[in-house]
C-alpha positions in Angstrom: -4.7 -11.7 -24.4 -6.5 -8.5 -25.1 -10.3 -10.1 -24.8 -9.1 -11.4 -21.5 -8.0 -8.3 -20.0 -10.9 -6.4 -21.5 -13.1 -9.0 -19.6 -11.0 -8.5 -16.5 -11.2 -4.7 -16.8 -15.1 -4.7 -16.9 -15.3 -6.6 -13.7 -12.8 -4.7 -11.9 -14.8 -1.3 -12.9 -18.3 -3.1 -11.7 -16.1 -3.8 -8.2 -15.0 -0.6 -7.8 -18.2 1.0 -8.2 -19.6 -1.6 -5.3 -16.6 -1.0 -3.1 -16.7 2.6 -3.4 -20.6 2.9 -2.7 -20.2 0.3 0.3 -17.4 2.6 1.8 -19.6 5.7 1.5 -22.5 3.8 2.8 -20.8 2.6 5.9 -19.1 6.1 6.6 -22.3 8.2 5.9 -24.2 5.7 8.4 -21.5 5.4 11.1 -20.1 8.6 11.3 -21.0 11.8 13.4 -19.6 15.1 11.7 -22.4 16.9 14.0 -20.1 16.1 16.8 -17.7 18.8 15.6 -19.6 21.4 16.2 -20.9 20.1 19.4 -18.0 21.2 21.7 -17.7 24.7 20.4 -18.4 27.5 23.0 -20.6 28.8 22.5 -22.4 26.1 20.5 -24.1 27.6 17.2 -27.6 26.8 17.1 -29.0 23.8 15.5 -30.6 25.6 12.5 -26.8 26.7 11.6 -25.1 23.5 12.1 -27.9 21.9 9.9 -27.5 24.4 7.2 -23.6 24.0 7.3 -24.1 20.2 7.0 -26.6 20.5 4.7 -24.6 22.9 2.0 -21.5 19.9 2.7 -23.9 16.9 2.2 -22.8 15.8 5.4 -26.5 16.4 7.2 -27.3 12.9 9.1 -30.8 14.3 9.4 -30.8 14.0 5.6 -32.1 10.6 4.1 -28.8 8.4 3.4 -30.1 7.6 0.0 -30.3 11.5 -1.0 -26.8 12.0 0.4 -25.6 9.2 -1.6 -27.0 10.4 -4.7 -25.3 13.7 -4.4 -22.1 12.1 -3.7 -22.4 9.7 -6.5 -23.2 12.5 -8.9 -20.3 14.5 -7.9 -17.6 11.5 -7.9 -19.2 10.9 -11.4 -17.8 14.3 -12.3 -14.6 13.8 -10.5 -15.7 15.9 -7.2 -15.5 14.0 -4.0 -17.4 16.7 -2.2 -15.8 19.0 0.9 -14.6 18.5 4.4 -16.5 19.3 7.1 -14.6 22.4 7.3 -15.3 23.2 3.9 -12.1 22.7 2.0 -12.3 20.8 -1.4 -11.5 17.0 -0.9 -10.0 16.4 -4.1 -7.1 18.6 -4.4 -5.9 17.5 -1.2 -6.5 13.8 -2.0 -4.5 14.2 -4.7 -2.0 16.0 -3.0 -1.6 13.0 -0.2 -1.5 10.5 -3.0 2.0 12.3 -4.2 3.4 11.9 -0.5 2.2 8.1 0.0 3.4 7.0 -3.6 6.7 8.5 -2.7 6.6 6.6 0.9 5.3 3.3 -0.5 6.6 2.7 -3.9 10.5 2.3 -3.2 9.8 0.1 -0.4 6.8 -2.1 -1.9 9.2 -3.1 -5.0 12.5 -3.5 -2.8 10.5 -5.8 -0.6 9.0 -8.0 -3.2 12.0 -8.3 -5.3 14.3 -9.3 -2.4 11.4 -11.2 -1.1 11.0 -13.6 -4.0 14.8 -13.8 -4.6 15.4 -14.6 -0.9 12.3 -17.2 -1.3 13.4 -18.8 -4.3 17.2 -18.9 -2.9 16.1 -20.7 0.4 14.1 -23.2 -1.4 17.1 -24.1 -3.5 19.3 -24.6 -0.2 16.4 -26.3 1.6 17.7 -27.6 5.0 21.0 -25.5 4.8 21.8 -22.7 7.2 21.0 -20.2 4.7 17.5 -21.2 4.4 17.5 -21.6 8.2 18.7 -18.0 8.7 16.1 -16.7 6.0 13.4 -18.4 7.6 14.0 -17.7 11.2 14.4 -13.9 10.0 10.9 -14.1 7.9 9.0 -15.6 10.8 10.3 -12.7 13.3 9.4 -9.8 10.7 6.0 -11.8 10.0 5.5 -11.8 13.9 6.5 -8.5 14.6 3.3 -5.7 13.6 4.6 -2.9 11.4 4.5 0.0 14.0 6.7 -2.1 16.2 9.4 -2.7 13.2 9.2 1.0 13.0 9.9 2.0 16.4 12.9 -0.6 17.0 14.0 1.0 13.5 13.7 4.3 14.9 15.8 3.4 18.0 18.4 2.0 16.2 19.1 4.8 14.2 18.8 7.0 17.1 21.5 4.8 18.9 23.6 5.0 15.5 23.2 8.9 15.4 24.9 9.0 18.7 27.5 6.5 18.0 28.7 8.6 14.6 28.4 11.6 16.3 26.1 13.1 13.3 22.3 13.2 12.3 22.8 10.9 9.8 19.4 9.1 10.0 16.5 11.6 10.3 12.8 10.2 10.5 10.3 12.9 11.3 8.3 14.1 8.3 9.5 14.5 4.4 12.3 16.8 5.1 14.2 19.0 7.7 13.5 22.7 7.6 16.8 24.7 6.9 18.5 21.6 5.4 20.8 23.6 3.4 22.7 24.4 6.5 24.7 21.7 8.7 27.1 19.1 8.0 24.7 17.6 5.2 23.8 21.0 3.5 26.2 19.9 0.6 23.7 17.1 -0.3 20.9 19.7 -0.7 17.2 19.0 -0.9 17.3 15.8 -2.6 19.7 14.5 0.0 17.9 15.6 3.1 14.7 13.8 1.4 16.7 10.4 1.0 18.0 10.8 4.7 14.0 10.8 5.6 13.1 8.1 3.2 15.6 5.4 4.5 13.6 4.4 7.5 10.2 4.6 6.3 11.3 2.7 3.3 13.3 0.2 5.2 10.0 -0.3 7.2 7.8 -1.0 4.3 10.4 -3.4 2.5 11.2 -5.5 5.4 7.2 -6.1 5.8 6.9 -7.1 2.3 10.1 -9.1 2.0 8.9 -11.4 4.9 5.5 -12.1 3.0 7.0 -12.8 -0.3 9.9 -14.8 0.9 7.6 -17.2 2.4 5.5 -17.5 -0.1 7.8 -17.8 -2.9 9.8 -20.6 -0.8 6.8 -22.8 -0.9 5.9 -22.1 -4.6 9.6 -22.9 -5.4 9.7 -25.9 -3.6 7.0 -27.3 -5.5 8.9 -27.1 -8.9 12.5 -28.3 -8.0 12.0 -31.7 -8.6 8.9 -31.2 -11.3 9.4 -33.0 -14.7 9.9 -30.1 -17.0 12.8 -29.0 -14.7 14.3 -32.5 -14.9 13.9 -32.6 -18.6 15.7 -29.1 -19.0 18.4 -30.4 -17.3 18.4 -33.8 -19.3 18.8 -31.4 -22.3 22.2 -29.9 -21.1 21.1 -26.9 -19.1 23.1 -26.5 -15.6 21.0 -26.8 -12.6 20.8 -22.9 -12.1 20.1 -22.1 -15.8 17.0 -24.7 -15.5 16.0 -23.6 -12.1 16.0 -19.9 -13.5 14.7 -20.3 -16.8 11.7 -22.7 -16.2 11.7 -23.2 -12.4 11.6 -19.9 -11.2 9.2 -18.5 -14.0 6.6 -21.0 -13.1 6.8 -20.3 -9.4 6.0 -16.6 -10.2 2.9 -17.5 -11.6 0.8 -17.8 -8.5 3.0 -14.8 -6.8 1.3 -12.4 -9.3 -2.4 -13.5 -7.5 -0.6 -13.2 -4.2 0.8 -9.8 -5.1 -3.0 -8.4 -5.8 -4.0 -9.7 -2.5 -1.2 -8.3 -0.5 -1.8 -4.9 -1.8 -4.2 -4.2 1.0 -1.9 -5.1 3.4 0.7 -2.7 1.7 -1.8 0.2 2.2 -2.4 -0.8 5.8 1.3 -1.1 6.4 1.6 2.3 5.1 -0.9 4.1 7.0 0.8 3.0 10.1 3.7 4.0 8.7 3.0 7.5 8.0 1.7 7.9 11.4 5.0 7.0 13.0 7.3 9.0 10.8 5.2 12.1 10.8 4.6 11.7 6.7 1.3 13.5 5.5 -0.2 11.3 3.4 -3.5 9.0 2.6 -3.2 7.1 5.5 -2.2 9.8 8.0 -5.7 11.6 6.6 -8.0 8.7 6.9 -7.0 8.2 10.5 -7.5 12.0 11.3 -10.6 11.8 9.2 -12.4 8.9 10.7 -11.4 10.6 14.1 -13.7 14.0 13.1 -16.3 12.0 11.4 -15.5 13.5 7.9 -17.5 11.2 6.0 -16.4 12.9 2.2 -12.7 12.4 3.2 -13.2 8.9 4.4 -15.4 7.8 1.3 -12.9 9.2 -0.9 -9.8 7.5 0.7 -11.6 4.1 0.5 -12.6 4.6 -3.1 -8.9 5.6 -4.0 -7.9 2.4 -2.2 -10.2 0.2 -4.0 -9.3 1.8 -7.2 -5.5 0.8 -6.1 -6.1 -2.9 -5.1 -8.1 -3.3 -8.3 -5.4 -1.8 -10.6 -2.8 -3.9 -8.5 -5.4 -7.1 -9.6 -5.2 -6.0 -13.2 -1.7 -5.6 -13.3 -1.2 -9.2 -11.8 -3.3 -10.2 -14.6 -1.1 -8.7 -17.3 2.2 -10.2 -15.3 0.1 -13.5 -15.2 -0.5 -13.7 -19.1 3.2 -12.7 -19.7 4.3 -15.7 -17.8 1.7 -18.0 -19.3 1.4 -18.5 -22.6 -2.0 -20.4 -22.4 -3.7 -17.1 -21.5 -2.4 -15.1 -24.5 -3.3 -17.6 -26.6 -6.6 -18.2 -25.2 -6.4 -21.4 -23.5 -6.8 -20.3 -19.9 -9.0 -17.5 -20.6 
């Protein structure tokens, strides 16, 4: 198991370097930080603009290979450079990462766990009303873009607030200024943050739930009548016990790989969610930086996203090894 994980970690490290390098090269070749100075009145002299961009390693007149070497040397020291305004990227990157984690973590966990459970339950109840209801709901959520789902939840929450007569649901930003005042002041800052977290978490969770439930249902159907399930029942286990201890465990093995693949979709959904709900996280920063042509920010966010996807892949390998004894004994390695 240890040798298997070491090999996978080495492979992922190489992939992170390649992905980060490609992200920087594409951003540096496609984006134009110089355009931020062209609309100023009065417009700065070209020599001043060149000097400012060169100082920030953003000058498009400097050879791309030279800019890449400067950027890579900084990243090796943990420095992602500076924005086109001269602010350091690294501190802001970690601050916004904390915001994004607060937004995504709970929704991703709820969505994946509930999706797996609902998918397994739908498979066990195949053809019955519960299966049809779960299938219909999953298809509706899959057909609905994340930004549409977020807006629909906002509309529903607004109507609920009007019906109740209180501002129970809040969805703009992480907290409400002066939250200690008003009808929910007794809840304190933590209670106000929970109110703001409800709708973004529901958006992320529902989008993840739909993906996982459909995939888990298909995997569970493959093992319902498998030989090892029938053998377990022949040895005296009840149907529920045989499905939970043997069927679900086996059906979860391909789900570990699926988790790594869907992590990128989770980041994309988080980007839309941040913009719609006014959370100042990584996704919002990326969108704004692409608009401004902020190469170093775009490269830093993409590097962080690559690390996140590959860490999700490493986590799926660990869970795969826990679920499949062949990996631990070296048979499947």
